[in-house]
N, C-alpha and C positions, 0 to 999 in steps of 0.2 A: 088304378093300378092293381093288380092282383097281388094280396101279399100273405092270401093263406094258401095252404096246401089243400086240395080236393080230397076227399075219401080216397083211400087207396083202392076201394072197390070202383071207383070211377075213372081213373086216369092212371097210367104208369107209362114212363119213356122206357123204349126199347131199343136194343141194339141197331146201328147202322140208321138210327133217326126213325125208325117205324114205333109206333105205339101199340099197345095191346088194350082193347076195349073190354072192360069187365063187365057185364050187364046181363042181370037175370041168369047168373051162373054160368054164362058162356065166356069162353075166352078166344078171342080172333088174334092170332100169332103170324107174324110175317115168317117166311123162310129163307134160307142164305145158303149159299154154296160155298163151302170153304176152299180157298186157292190153296194149293200144294206148295211147299216150299220148292224152289226151282234149283237143282243141282245141275250145272252146265259143264262139259266135258268137250274135248277135241274129238272130232270122227275117228273111229278106231281106237281110240284110248280106252284101257279097261277101267280107268281110274278118273274121275272128273278133275279139271283144272282150276275150277272156280266154285264157290259156294255162295249163291245169291240169297240172301234174307230179306223178303219182302217186308215193308212195314206193318206194324199192327201183330206181328207173330210173338205168341207167348216165348218165355223163355223155355217151358217144356218141348216146345216145337222145335226151338232152335236147337237145343240139345239133341234131340231125335235126327235133325237134318246133319249136325255134325257127326254123329255116330255112323249114319248112311254113308256121308262123303268119305269119311275115312275108313269104311267097312271095317267098322268095331262093334263089338257086341252091343246090344241094345241096353241104355242106363250107362255107358261107359263115361259118357262126357260130363253127367251130371255128377258122378262119383268124383271126376276129377276136380271138381270145384274144393274139396277139400286140400287139393294139392298146390292151388294156385292162389296168390295174394291180389286179387283183382282191385285196383283203384277206384274204389266207389265211395260215394259220400256216406258220411256217418250216419244220417238218417236212414240208409239203406240196410243198415245192420247186416252187411255180408250178402243181400239178396240182390242179385243182378238184374232183375225184372225192371225193364225200361232202359237199361243200358248196354243191352245186347244190340247195337245200333244196326239197323237195317242198312244194309251194302253189299257190294259183291267183293268177296273177299279171296284170294289166291290160295290155292291148295299147294303148297310146296312138298316134295316128294317125301320129307320126313315130317310133315306138319303133325301136331299133336292138339288134342283138345285144349290143353291148357294155352297153347299159343295162339288158337283161334279165340277163344274166350277174351284173352287178355287184350287181342286186337280189336275186338269188339266195343271193349269197355273204354280202351285207349281213344278209338275212334269217337265214340259217345262224348267223352270229356272234352275233345277238341271242338265238337258241335255245341255243346251244352254249356261251356264254361267259358265263353268268349264274352266280352265287356257289352254286346248287345244284347244277349241273352240273359245276362246277369242283372242288367238294368231294365230290361223289359220284364222281368220277375219282380225286383223291387217296385216297379213302377205300379204293379198290382199287388203289392203289399203280400209277396211270398217270396220263399227262396226256390232257388233252381229245382231241387228234388220236388217240390209241391207243382212246380210247372210242368215237369216229366210227367208227373202223376195226372195232371188233367189234360196233357197231351196225349196221353195213352187212351182216356176215355173219348177225347174227341176222334182219335185214330179209329175207334170201334164203332162210335156212334155216326159219324158224318158219312153220308151215302156219296158224296164226291168232295173233291178238294174245294171245290167254290163253296162248299156248306160248313167248311171246317171253322172258320171265323165266327159264324153265328152260332153253331153248337157250342163253341168255348163260350160265347156271350152267356148263353143259357146257363151253363154251368155258374158262371159267375154271378148272374143274377139271382139265381137259387140261393147261392152260398150267403150272397148279400142280405137275403131275405129271411134268412134263417129257415129255408126250406129243404127237407130231404131231397138229395139229387134224382132218387128214384131211377136210376139207369140200368137196365135189365142186364147191360155187358158187365158191371160189376158182380151181379148175381150169378151169371154164367161163370164168371171167373172164380167165384167162391164155390161153385159146384163142378167145378173143372170140366166144363162142357165148352166145345169150340164152335157150336153152331147156335143160334138162339132158339129158345123153346121155354121161357119162363112162364110157369103156370102160378095160379094164386098161392099154393103150398109153398113153393119156392122161395116167395117173400118173405116168408117166414124162418127162412134159415138162419142160425145163430154163427153169424161171421162178421168181422169188422169189414169184409167186403160188401155186405148187403146194405146197400145205399137206400133202402126201403126203411129198414131197423135202425140205422146209425145216421147220425148228422156228420155232415163234413165229407172231406175227401177219404178214399180208402187209404189204408196205411201204407200202401205202397202202389206204383203203376201197376194196370194189368195187362200190359203188353208192351211192346218195344216200337215207341212211335218214330215216327220219320220227321224230316226237316219241316215240311208243310205243316203238319200238326203243332209241331213246337211252336212255329211262328204264329200259328193261331191262338196257342195258349197264352203268349205274351202279349200278342196284340189282337186281342177279340174284337170282333166287328162291332160297332155301336149299335146299340137297339136295347128296347125293353122287353125282349121276347122271353117268356118262361115255358114254351111249350113247342114242340115240333113234332111233325109226322112226315113221311114220304108216302102222300096217297096213292102215287105212281111213279115208276120210273122217271128221273128227271123232274119231279113236281114235289119239292120238300117244301112245306110250309110253316113258317114259323109265327108266332102269335102271342101277346100277353093276354088277350081275351080268351078266358076259359069257355065261354059260350061259343065263340068263333071256333076255337080248338075241338068242341065237342062236334060241331058240323062237320069239321074236317075230319073227324074219327068216324062219324057216320058214313060218309062218303068213302072212307079206306074201307071200311067194314062192309059196305055193299058191295063193293069192287071185288074182295076178296071172297066174299059169298057167290057171286056171279061166275068169278072164275071156277071155284069148286063146282057150281052146277054144271058149268060148260065141259069141265073136264069129265064130270061122271058121266054126260050124255055121250062123250067122244067114246068113253069106255063101253057104254052099252052099245053103241052102234058097231063097233068093233067087235064085240062079243056075238053080235047078230048076223056078222057077215059070214056066209057060208065058208066053210074050211078048203082049203086049196087040196087038189088031188094030184 
């Protein structure tokens, strides 16, 4: 069983379960398209009637969505945090990240940012503080806040709901073996980026969220996870996996064998390179086509 962490120049876990292989100075990284926050309203209304917060959105994105939904100047919702006492766990130290629960929220005629934030946190407490969740966290030797933190990483890293339990197990296995998590999603959070793109220089960032340089969990959640991710965090799928990579859509591979993982990485890298070459060829062909008259 793998008990040592390979060189940082050899392997690193990336967001959405993909990995980047750093070899001979080249970085191969996946891309992702950010899904916008959805704001829904009745046809013909000038103002939406509900606000939908998808799972995995950061607090900063939720604040922006509330500002937009309530037609307020940018930054208003974030500033409103000073006006409301949110019922957060002590470990949160007043930071609502992780507790702005993803759900559909009604927008009453005189709704305020304070009311919406309080409702989101109240919903999170109802979901997270039930006996099954508390028991699941205790069973894994952690408190609920730590479980929410793990769930937030699972939400950011898993390429599908089916993979969430396995991603959670990788996190637990690495923690139990004293290995750094090496999750690019935490580095993206440290750098304030919403799309993957971690480079070699980024993993040297001086931040408690840098899971390359720091051991253990980040100090807070890195997004606001949904129920599926939370279930995965307290009931991780049994397995000895330490590595995972999405070689292609629908094909995420988990393994405890570093050599097998390097083979999967090579296949991923080859597919990425082939895709870039095909895109380049398509662009050349389009440029070579005669212009329309």
